[in-house]
Every structure is written in C-alpha cells, then in structure tokens.
Backbone as a ProteinNet text record, in pm:
[ID]
protein_1_A
[PRIMARY]
TLTNENRILYRYDESEKILYFKCTEPIALPDYNYGNRTDWFVDLGSEKISQIKKIVIGDGITGIGSFCFQSKSKRNAYTSLEEVELADTVTSIGRGAFDADSSLKKINLNRVSFVGMAGFADCALEQVTFDADSVNIDTNAFNGCSSLTSVKSKEISSLGESAFEDCAADRKSTRLNSSHPSISYAVFCLNK
[TERTIARY]
3556.8	3550.2	3409.6	3403.1	3275	3233.5	3108.8	3055.3	2966.3	2969.9	2901.8	2765.3	2661.7	2530.3	2503.2	2533.2	2528.7	2622.5	2575.5	2664.1	2662.7	2606.4	2595.9	2693.5	2773.3	2867.8	2818.2	2835.3	2793.1	2895.2	2896.9	2989.6	2920.2	2937	2878.9	2990.3	2985.8	3079.6	3012.2	3051.7	2985.3	3005.9	3122.9	3147.9	3062.4	3041.1	2961.4	2814.7	2785.2	2648.6	2598.5	2688.4	2656	2667.1	2564.7	2564.1	2587	2695.3	2734.2	2702.5	2657	2632.8	2703.1	2755.9	2802.7	2782.9	2803.9	2780	2891.5	2900.2	3001.5	2950	2818.2	2753.6	2615.6	2553.6	2423.3	2321.1	2257.9	2161.3	2079.2	1957.3	1873.2	1892.5	1880.3	1879.7	1756.1	1766.6	1655.6	1535.7	1419.8	1300.8	1325.6	1265.6	1266.5	1144.8	1167.2	1058.1	1050.9	937.1	920.2	971	1055.5	1115.9	1243.6	1273.3	1393.2	1466.8	1527.9	1594	1717.4	1751.6	1871	1995.1	2103.9	2227.8	2273.6	2267.2	2314.9	2229.3	2101.1	2014	2053	2077.9	2118.2	2256.4	2352.5	2489.6	2499.5	2429	2438.1	2351.3	2239.1	2146.8	2058.5	1946.6	1846.7	1895.3	1984	2033.1	2113.8	2207.4	2286.6	2200.1	2108.2	2018.9	1939.7	1895.5	1816.1	1899.7	2033.6	2121.4	2170.3	2144.9	2192.2	2131.6	2219.4	2175.1	2171.5	2256.2	2264.7	2290.6	2231	2256.2	2307	2416.9	2475.4	2465.3	2391.2	2371.9	2465.1	2560.6	2664	2624.8	2714	2693.9	2667.4	2581.9	2550.9	2425.8	2389.8	2266.6	2150.9	2056.5	1953.4	1819.9	1797.9	1670.7	1678.3	1578.4	1565.5	1445.9	1467.5	1362.6	1248.6	1137.5	1019.6	1050.4	1006.9	1020.7	1166.2	1260.4	1403	1450.6	1411.6	1457.9	1342.1	1229.1	1112.5	1119	1057.1	1053.4	922	817	681.6	670	707.7	689.4	817.3	924.9	1051.8	1079	975.7	990.6	1090.5	1062.9	1144.6	1287.9	1305.7	1439.2	1523.7	1472.8	1552.4	1504.9	1470.6	1411.1	1506.3	1637.2	1734.2	1777.6	1732.4	1773	1723.6	1819.2	1788.2	1811.3	1903.5	1941.9	1975.2	1936.1	1972	2033	2149.2	2218.6	2214.7	2146.9	2131.5	2225.4	2286.7	2365.5	2270.9	2323	2242.2	2188.3	2241	2195.3	2064.4	2022.3	1897.6	1780	1691	1576.2	1441.9	1441.5	1312.7	1323.5	1214.6	1200.6	1081.8	1104.1	1000.1	892.9	791.9	677.8	724.9	686.4	717.3	865.4	950	1095.8	1144.7	1087.6	1127.2	1006.3	904.8	780.3	806.4	753.5	757.3	897.7	989.4	1120.5	1101.5	1051.7	999.4	1103.6	1232.5	1337.9	1395.7	1355.2	1411.4	1366.4	1462.6	1435.1	1487	1588.5	1656.5	1690.3	1656.2	1695.8	1708.1	1809.5	1823.4	1763.9	1665.9	1596.2	1643.4	1766.1	1830.8	1755.9	1773.7	1718.9	1600.5	1545.5	1432.8	1312.9	1257.2	1141	1018	1032.1	918.2	931.7	823.2	814	693.7	717.6	612.3	518	411.7	309.5	372.4	340	387.8	540.5	607.9	754.6	818	756.6	807.3	697.9	596.7	486	537.5	483.1	512.8	660.1	725.8	863.5	861.3	977.4	988.8	1044.7	1032.9	1085	1024.2	1108.2	1063	1043.7	1122.3	1109.2	1162	1106.3	1157.2	1166.7	1276	1298.1	1337.4	1260.9	1289.6	1357.9	1473	1544.6	1517.5	1452	1419.4	1323	1323.5	1235.8	1088	1052.9	914.3	911.3	811.3	803.3	663.6	657.5	532.4	535.5	434.4	426.3	302.1	321.7	214.8	130.4	27.8	-65.9	6.2	-33	20.3	171.8	235.3	381.7	441.5	379.9	429.5	322.8	227	117.6	172.8	123.7	164.4	295.9	354.8	478.5	439.7	405.1	347.5	442.9	572.1	669.6	696.1	643	669.7	597.8	677	619.6	646.5	736	771.6	798.3	734	755.1	779.1	895.3	929.8	968.1	921.9	951.8	939	1016	1000.4	862.4	825.2	693.9	655	533.6	477.8	374.5	404.1	316.5	190.2	204.3	85.9	106.6	-4.1	-6	-112.9	-73.9	-169.3	-256.4	-361.8	-456.2	-384.4	-416	-361.5	-208.7	-149.7	-3.9	57.6	-10.9	40	-59.9	-140.6	-239.1	-168.7	-222.8	-168	-26.6	1.8	128.9	101.1	204.2	190	187.4	244.2	244.8	102.8	75.5	-53.5	-30.5	-137.1	-123.5	-56.3	-74.8	-13.5	138.9	191.1	336.2	400.7	319.4	370.3	370.5	486.9	499.2	460.3	344.6	299.1	313.5	426.4	452.4	388.3	336.7	269.2	133.8	95.7	-30.6	-151.9	-145.9	-258.3	-210	-150.1	-108.1	-229.9	-214.5	-320.6	-318.9	-422.3	-428.2	-545.7	-516.8	-619.8	-683.3	-781.8	-858.9	-772.4	-799.4	-740.1	-588.1	-530.9	-385.6	-329.3	-393.8	-342.1	-432.4	-510.8	-606.5	-533.5	-584.9	-528	-631.3	-592.2	-679.9	-635.6	-704.4	-666.5	-778.4
-2530.8	-2401.3	-2375.3	-2298.6	-2260.1	-2127.3	-2116.4	-1995	-1929.1	-1794.5	-1719.3	-1669.9	-1698.4	-1634.9	-1563.5	-1434.4	-1355.3	-1421.3	-1474.4	-1537.3	-1688.7	-1740.2	-1884.5	-1926.5	-2027.3	-2080.6	-2217.3	-2245.5	-2375.6	-2428.3	-2561.3	-2628.2	-2753	-2778.8	-2899.1	-2993.6	-3116.4	-3220.9	-3299.4	-3270.6	-3329.2	-3480.3	-3529.6	-3673.8	-3752.7	-3697.6	-3764.9	-3722.4	-3615	-3560.5	-3512.9	-3442.5	-3391	-3239.1	-3172.6	-3027.5	-2995.5	-2920.8	-2886.5	-2740.1	-2712.6	-2575.6	-2553.6	-2433	-2388.9	-2238.5	-2178.7	-2035.3	-1969.2	-1838.3	-1760.8	-1710.3	-1712.6	-1676.9	-1741.9	-1761.1	-1828.8	-1761.7	-1843.2	-1791.9	-1909.4	-1880.8	-1982.8	-1976	-2090.2	-2089	-2011.9	-1933.3	-1844.6	-1919.4	-1853.4	-1903.2	-1895.3	-1986.5	-1977.7	-1895.7	-1784.2	-1699.8	-1712.8	-1750.4	-1775	-1655.4	-1683.4	-1578.8	-1524.6	-1560	-1513.1	-1635.1	-1710.5	-1835.6	-1810.9	-1910.8	-1901.5	-1906.7	-1851.8	-1847.2	-1985.3	-2084.4	-2217.5	-2277.1	-2248.8	-2301.3	-2239.7	-2110.7	-2041.3	-2088.3	-2095.1	-2134.3	-2277.2	-2368.6	-2509.2	-2541.3	-2477.3	-2505.5	-2624.2	-2632.1	-2734.5	-2875.9	-2895.6	-3030.9	-3086.6	-3007.6	-3053.8	-3064.5	-2969.8	-2973.9	-3105	-3148.5	-3271.8	-3397.5	-3386.3	-3500.7	-3512.5	-3411.9	-3412.8	-3530.1	-3611.2	-3727.1	-3698.8	-3605	-3577.3	-3429.3	-3376	-3238.4	-3244.2	-3173.6	-3166.5	-3022.5	-3002.2	-2870	-2858.1	-2765.9	-2753.3	-2673.6	-2677	-2607	-2459	-2405.6	-2263.2	-2231.4	-2317.6	-2294.4	-2333.4	-2240.1	-2255.9	-2307.9	-2297.3	-2341.6	-2358.7	-2428.9	-2448.7	-2365.3	-2271	-2179.6	-2247	-2178.3	-2228.1	-2255.1	-2370.6	-2414.1	-2424	-2423.5	-2417.1	-2530.3	-2653.4	-2768.6	-2849.5	-2789.1	-2862.2	-2886.5	-2994.4	-3029.7	-2993.8	-2979.4	-2965.7	-2857.4	-2736.8	-2628.8	-2593.2	-2665.5	-2636.6	-2737.4	-2796.8	-2889.1	-2999.5	-3077	-3193.8	-3160	-3050.3	-3001.1	-3097.8	-3150.2	-3233.5	-3379	-3429.4	-3562.5	-3676.3	-3654.8	-3759.8	-3753.3	-3651.7	-3632.2	-3747.2	-3822.1	-3938.2	-3914	-3823.2	-3806.2	-3660.8	-3617.6	-3484.9	-3503.2	-3444.1	-3448.6	-3309	-3295.3	-3165.8	-3153.8	-3037.2	-3008.3	-2992.1	-3006.7	-2990.3	-2848.6	-2753.2	-2614.6	-2588.8	-2681.2	-2663.5	-2697.1	-2598.4	-2618	-2606.5	-2558.5	-2544.2	-2582	-2641.2	-2676.7	-2595.9	-2509.9	-2421.4	-2489.9	-2413.5	-2459.3	-2513.4	-2638.2	-2698	-2714.3	-2711.4	-2712.3	-2829.5	-2948.1	-3067.5	-3130.1	-3051.8	-3098.1	-3164.5	-3285	-3361.3	-3407.8	-3415.3	-3475.4	-3626.8	-3685.6	-3822.8	-3931.3	-3899.3	-3997.7	-3982.4	-3877.2	-3849.5	-3955.4	-4039.9	-4151.2	-4128.2	-4041.9	-4033.3	-3889	-3851.5	-3720.7	-3735.2	-3674.1	-3672.5	-3540.9	-3550	-3430.5	-3387	-3424.4	-3394.7	-3297.5	-3171	-3067.8	-2993.5	-3044.5	-2977.9	-2977.9	-2859.1	-2846.4	-2795.5	-2763.2	-2717	-2766.3	-2827	-2864.7	-2792.3	-2707.7	-2627.3	-2705.9	-2639.4	-2699	-2764.8	-2891.9	-2970.4	-2974.8	-2961.6	-2960.7	-3081.4	-3199.5	-3323.2	-3397	-3327.7	-3392.8	-3466.3	-3585	-3665.3	-3702.7	-3729.5	-3779.7	-3930.6	-3994.7	-4139.7	-4174.6	-4083.2	-4107.8	-4233.6	-4313.9	-4438.7	-4425.8	-4338.8	-4314.6	-4176.2	-4116.3	-3988	-3993.9	-3938.6	-3931.9	-3789.1	-3729.7	-3595.4	-3606.8	-3541.9	-3543.9	-3419.3	-3318.9	-3197.4	-3232.5	-3152	-3178.2	-3172.2	-3085.3	-3069.1	-3032.6	-3083.1	-3061.7	-3015.4	-2918.7	-2874.5	-2917.4	-2993.6	-3045.2	-2984.7	-2909.1	-2831.6	-2916.6	-2856.7	-2918.3	-2981.8	-3104.7	-3177.6	-3198	-3184.3	-3189.2	-3313.9	-3429.3	-3555.5	-3621.8	-3545.5	-3595.9	-3663.8	-3783.4	-3853.8	-3928.3	-3935.8	-4013	-4159.2	-4226.9	-4360.8	-4466.3	-4438.5	-4533.2	-4508.8	-4401.8	-4363.8	-4458.3	-4536.1	-4634.7	-4603.6	-4508.9	-4482.9	-4334	-4278.9	-4139.9	-4140.4	-4092.5	-4092.8	-3952.6	-3918	-3787.5	-3793.5	-3711.5	-3702.7	-3646.3	-3540.7	-3480.1	-3410	-3435.8	-3362.1	-3267.9	-3139.2	-3039.5	-3016.6	-3016.5	-2999.1	-3068.7	-3120.4	-3185.9	-3119.1	-3068.2	-3002.9	-3101.6	-3049	-3129.4	-3206	-3332.7	-3420.8	-3430.4	-3411.8	-3413.7	-3542.6	-3655.4	-3784.9	-3855.6	-3779.5	-3839.5	-3914.6	-4030.2	-4115.6	-4164.9	-4187.8	-4246.8	-4386.4	-4468.5	-4601.1	-4592	-4484.8	-4466.5	-4444.6	-4492.5	-4466.3	-4425	-4393.5	-4343.2	-4443.8	-4572.5	-4674.9	-4675.9	-4649.5	-4652.9	-4517.2	-4416.6	-4282.6	-4257	-4229.5	-4209.8	-4067.6	-4051.6	-3921.7	-3921.3	-3871.7	-3874.5	-3758.7	-3663.9	-3551.2	-3597.1	-3548.6	-3593	-3542.7	-3423.8	-3368.7	-3287	-3350.4	-3271.8	-3222.3	-3112.3	-3059.8	-3138.2	-3219	-3302.6	-3259.1	-3221.8	-3175.3	-3289.5	-3257.6	-3351.2	-3430.6	-3557	-3645.2	-3655.2	-3642.7	-3649.2	-3776.7	-3891.4	-4018.8	-4083.4	-4005.2	-4056.1	-4128.7	-4245.3	-4321.8	-4333.4	-4301.4	-4319.4	-4441.4	-4551.5	-4676.1	-4724.2
-1646.8	-1580.8	-1529.4	-1424.2	-1368.3	-1429.1	-1464.1	-1522.4	-1419.1	-1413.8	-1310.3	-1356.3	-1278.1	-1295	-1164.3	-1160.9	-1038.5	-937.9	-828.3	-730.4	-741.7	-849.7	-870.9	-979.6	-949.6	-1046	-1092	-1220.4	-1272	-1371.5	-1382.3	-1473.8	-1525.3	-1653.6	-1712.4	-1754	-1703.4	-1741.9	-1854.4	-1976.1	-2092.2	-2101.9	-2060.7	-2069.6	-1970.3	-1850.5	-1747.6	-1750.6	-1823.8	-1832.9	-1696.1	-1622.1	-1489.3	-1490	-1435.3	-1421.1	-1273.1	-1244.8	-1108	-1079.4	-958	-913.2	-780.6	-762.2	-631.7	-626.8	-509.4	-497.6	-417.9	-433.4	-362.8	-228.2	-210.3	-84.3	-85	30.4	33.8	-58.8	-142.4	-239.7	-293.2	-335	-398.6	-550.1	-616.3	-761.8	-806.2	-912.4	-950.7	-1007.5	-998.9	-1067	-1216.5	-1288.8	-1434.2	-1472.8	-1537.5	-1584.8	-1735.1	-1783.6	-1927.1	-2006.6	-2103.9	-2184.2	-2123.4	-1999.2	-1929.7	-1876.4	-1965.7	-1929.2	-1843	-1764.8	-1682.2	-1770	-1721.1	-1799.5	-1843.4	-1753.6	-1791.2	-1901.6	-1902.4	-2008.1	-2142.3	-2142.6	-2265.1	-2309.7	-2216	-2249.3	-2303	-2238.5	-2278.4	-2399.3	-2410.7	-2519.9	-2490.1	-2555.3	-2524.4	-2551.6	-2648.7	-2677.4	-2560.2	-2506.2	-2390.7	-2265.8	-2247.2	-2131.4	-2131.7	-2247.2	-2255.7	-2231.9	-2231.8	-2209.4	-2065.3	-1982.9	-1843.8	-1768.7	-1705	-1627.8	-1477.4	-1432.9	-1289.2	-1267.8	-1163.1	-1120	-976.7	-949.9	-815.8	-768	-659.6	-601.2	-482	-489.1	-387.8	-265	-164.7	-37.9	-60.1	24.6	21.3	-58.9	-151.2	-226.3	-134.7	-116.8	-15.2	-68	-196.7	-252.2	-402.9	-455.1	-599.6	-643	-732.6	-775.3	-849.5	-854.5	-924	-1070.7	-1117.4	-1257	-1304.2	-1213	-1243.9	-1335.2	-1305.7	-1383.7	-1442.3	-1459.4	-1508.2	-1658	-1699.4	-1841.5	-1907.8	-1830.5	-1885.1	-1992.3	-1962.2	-2059.5	-2134.2	-2107.3	-2174.4	-2285.7	-2337	-2450.2	-2422.6	-2317.6	-2283.8	-2245.2	-2176.4	-2142.9	-2061.1	-1952.9	-1862.2	-1864.7	-1978.7	-1990.4	-1957.2	-1958.8	-1924.3	-1778.4	-1705.6	-1566.7	-1479.7	-1419.7	-1336.3	-1187.8	-1154.9	-1015.1	-985.3	-865.3	-815.5	-677.8	-658	-528.9	-468.7	-355.1	-289.2	-170.4	-155.5	-35.4	82.7	203.6	324.3	340.6	266.8	278.4	204	117.8	41.8	132.3	153.9	242.1	170.2	46.6	-22.2	-169.7	-217.3	-358.5	-409.2	-506.9	-556.3	-638.6	-668.1	-747.3	-882.1	-911.5	-1041.3	-1070.4	-968.2	-987.9	-1072.5	-1053.2	-1128.6	-1199.9	-1222	-1283.8	-1418.5	-1433.6	-1560.3	-1599.4	-1503.8	-1530	-1517.3	-1621.5	-1619.4	-1593.9	-1600.4	-1571.8	-1431.6	-1358.4	-1225.9	-1125.2	-1082.9	-992	-850.6	-837	-708.1	-673.3	-549.7	-496	-344.9	-288.4	-142.9	-93.5	-6.2	41	179.1	213.7	341.4	432.2	412.6	501.9	440	332.6	267.2	361.8	384.8	473.8	399.5	271.5	192.5	48.6	-1.4	-142.8	-199.8	-300	-359.9	-448.6	-489.9	-574.5	-697.1	-718.2	-833.5	-841.6	-729.1	-726	-793.2	-774.2	-833.7	-911.5	-955.3	-1026.2	-1150	-1170.6	-1289.5	-1303.3	-1191.5	-1191.9	-1167.5	-1178.1	-1158.6	-1020.6	-924.7	-790	-731.8	-663.8	-603.7	-453.3	-390.4	-247.4	-215.4	-111.2	-62.8	88.2	140.1	283.8	318.4	407.3	455.1	590.4	606.7	733.5	817.7	760.1	834.8	947.7	1053.8	1167.8	1129.8	1038.7	996.7	848.3	776.4	631.8	593.6	503.2	442.1	296.1	255.9	119.4	54.7	-50.5	-113.2	-209.6	-262.2	-356.2	-474.3	-506.8	-623.7	-620.6	-507.2	-498.9	-562.6	-540.1	-596.1	-683.9	-727.8	-810.3	-935.5	-964.4	-1085.8	-1075.6	-956.7	-937.5	-916.8	-1023.5	-1015.7	-959.3	-954.5	-898.1	-750.2	-695.9	-557.1	-461.5	-385.6	-292.9	-146.3	-116.7	22.2	43	145.8	185.7	335.7	379.4	521.8	565.5	684.7	741	891.4	962.6	1108.1	1140	1069.3	1086.8	957.7	913.8	800.3	858.8	855.2	916.7	836.3	703	619.3	485.8	434.8	303.9	220.3	105.3	17.1	-57.4	-115.5	-192.3	-302.7	-314.4	-419.2	-416.5	-299.8	-287.3	-340.1	-317.5	-363.2	-455.2	-523.1	-613.8	-726.7	-760.4	-866.8	-836.4	-708.9	-666	-611.9	-609	-549.8	-397.1	-340.9	-195	-145.5	-29.2	32.9	178.1	246.9	384.1	475.9	452.8	537.5	523.6	403.6	383.8	408.2	435.8	460.1	609.5	663.9	807.5	843.4	905.5	952.7	1104	1151.9	1295.1	1369.4	1295.8	1358.6	1411.9	1527.9	1586.4	1508.6	1454.2	1378.5	1258.8	1160.1	1044	968.1	901.5	816.8	686.2	663.7	545.2	458.9	335.7	244.7	168.4	89.7	10	-88.2	-100.6	-203.3	-196	-78.1	-64.4	-125.5	-98.5	-146.3	-251.9	-319.5	-418.1	-531.3	-567.4	-678.7	-790	-910.1	-1026.2	-1100.1	-1082.1	-1150	-1235.9
[MASK]
++++++++++++++++++++++++++++++++++++++++++++++++++++++++++++++++++++++++++++++++++++++++++++++++++++++++++++++++++++++++++++++++++++++++++++++++++++++++++++++++++++++++++++++++++++++++++++++++

C-alpha cells in the first residue's frame, strides 16, 4: 500500500528493498529538517531505511529536498542505497540530498538542471550524465566521489568551488560545451 505524506505517496517493497514515491500533483520531496523527520523515515524506522537498495522517484515529483536521503547526519541511514531512478519531472537536487550515501553508484539525472551544495558528496557514483539543456552545479556537489570518472552535459552554466574535488574525473573527461562557464576555485582538485 502507498502511504500519504501530504501529496506524496510512498511504498516500501521489503523483499526487493526498494522505496517507491509518487505524487497526486506536482511537488518536491520535502527537506529533511533535523528533529522533523519525514513520514517514511518514521514509518519505516532506521533499520529498514539502512537496508534500502534502490529508490524510485515517480512522475510529478519535481525535486529532491535538502538532506532528504543523506546518510551523514542520520547515523548511516541510507548506507545500502546503490541506485536512484528519477522521473523526467525531477529538475533539482537539494543541498546534501544524497550526501555520504557511500554505496550509491547509479542515478539517472535526466532533466536535472540544478545540483545543490554537497548534493552527492562522498557517494560511489561512477558516471553522471545530465540531459537538461543547461546545468548549475553548486559547491562540493560531487566532492569526494572517488569513483567518478565521467561527467557529461550539454552545457554546464556554473560550477561551484570544489564541485569535483577528490574525484577521479578531471577537466579533460568532463564535457564543458559552454563557451564561458563560471568555474570556481578547485573545481577538479585532487588530493592524492
């Protein structure tokens, strides 16, 4: 059964370890505010949350809220999360949305045009491809993604400071089709 959080419905398939989301009208998944956990986190409990292998975000959901699925401050909450499937309606990833999800290897960024600060920091992503016409990537967005070797986009309008710091990707493997993107300090800095 799907459970309602305002206009967001969610269902957890315990046998497959997949958390599904859909909505009744266009809406973004909420920010996680410390002390004010999302309904699915409360309903499932930290043990089931830590076992989730895949999250499927359905049509109509427009964004992933800040800190929504991060593990860093939630005591290893989404540590088994390996894959996220986003609907084409998702256009933004909030600040720290998947921060420290150390098993996250795969996500389709179809129409995503904005990735917030530390949105995917310290994940196991190997490649990212943006299909949106233009993308803004904030500070530390992919910082610490040591397995990340390929970043592709039609146009990257801006890259925040340390956006790809400590990643295997470098400027040569990153397609910057924009003639003059705004590139901040240490975008591709590697600490080896």
